[in-house]
C-alpha positions, -999 to +999 in steps of 0.1 A: -689+023+188-688+037+153-673+072+148-706+088+138-725+071+165-699+081+191-701+117+178-739+118+183-735+107+220-709+133+229-711+170+237-693+188+209-675+213+232-662+192+260-662+157+244-681+143+275-711+121+270-744+140+264-778+136+279-789+113+251-763+087+261-771+090+298-803+070+296-787+041+279-756+041+302-778+042+333-801+014+321-770-008+315-754+001+349-787-004+367-792-039+353-756-047+363-761-033+398-793-053+403-777-085+390-745-080+412-764-065+442-742-034+438-747+003+442-745+034+419-737+069+430-748+098+409-734+133+414-746+166+399-718+190+395-722+227+388-695+254+384-698+282+409-703+317+396-700+307+360-723+334+347-699+360+363-670+344+345-688+346+312-699+382+319-664+393+329-643+374+304-666+364+276-680+332+263-648+321+247-631+320+281-662+303+295-658+276+268-621+272+277-632+267+313-658+241+304-632+222+284-608+224+313-634+211+337-641+181+313-604+173+312-601+175+349-632+152+355-620+126+330-585+126+347-600+120+381-626+093+372-621+055+370-625+039+336-658+024+349-672+058+358-688+082+333-690+120+330-718+138+311-724+174+302-761+179+308-763+216+301-745+249+304-720+245+333-738+215+347-723+180+347-733+146+359-710+119+372-721+083+374-700+061+397-711+025+393-703+000+421-696+028+445-710+029+481-717+062+498-686+063+520-662+058+490-682+081+468-684+110+493-646+107+500-638+107+462-662+136+454-649+156+484-613+151+472-623+160+436-640+192+448-609+202+468-585+194+440-605+213+415-606+244+437-568+242+442-559+239+406-563+269+382-577+262+348-558+275+318-579+298+295-571+323+268-575+350+296-548+332+317-552+308+346-586+311+364-594+297+398-629+282+399-649+261+423-677+236+419-706+225+440-717+188+440-750+171+450-750+134+456-776+107+453-773+069+458-790+040+441-808+020+454-812+037+489-827+070+475-841+060+442-837+033+416-846+052+385-826+079+367-852+107+371-855+101+409-817+100+414-813+132+394-840+149+414-823+138+447-788+149+435-802+182+422-818+190+456-784+184+472-767+205+446-790+235+454-783+230+491-746+230+484-750+263+465-772+278+492-748+269+520-717+286+505-707+267+474-675+248+468-688+218+487-703+183+484-738+177+498-757+145+503-787+133+523-778+130+560-782+092+559-755+091+532-732+113+552-738+092+584-729+061+564-697+077+552-687+089+587-695+056+603-674+038+577-642+058+586-617+040+608-617+052+644-586+072+655-561+052+676 
């Protein structure tokens, strides 16, 4: 990718991919998934109480936190995954070739690790949490808008049920639970 083209596809604050690139990335991954009979998991991530952080510490500290979140997400994802900033404190993760059990385990671990690790900001270290809504292709939708709607619904359920958690449709959770090894 050329430097100017790369710059046009990235969020200037966080360096993550932007919404413009999301459509192209999803189209490529969907074609690959259909060809290989593989799955795609999509996760909407929203920082909890971010408005309060901005109101309390100012937008500069909020920007520091957003940069820290981006660095954290990039450090936790595989090189085949992608992270996008889609607005404000909302991010989208795309996990190609990832079935629900693996995705839910990974996202739950990510949520816990994030909550346990303070972010460095100009106001000092801050402890933040995130809520995550999960959708799966092809079982819930096979188009980007449908997946985003499904993930967004789950995100709002996560927020409404206490924040700092991962939510998915019951059938995805059931698949994740049934895929766990039985205790000895």
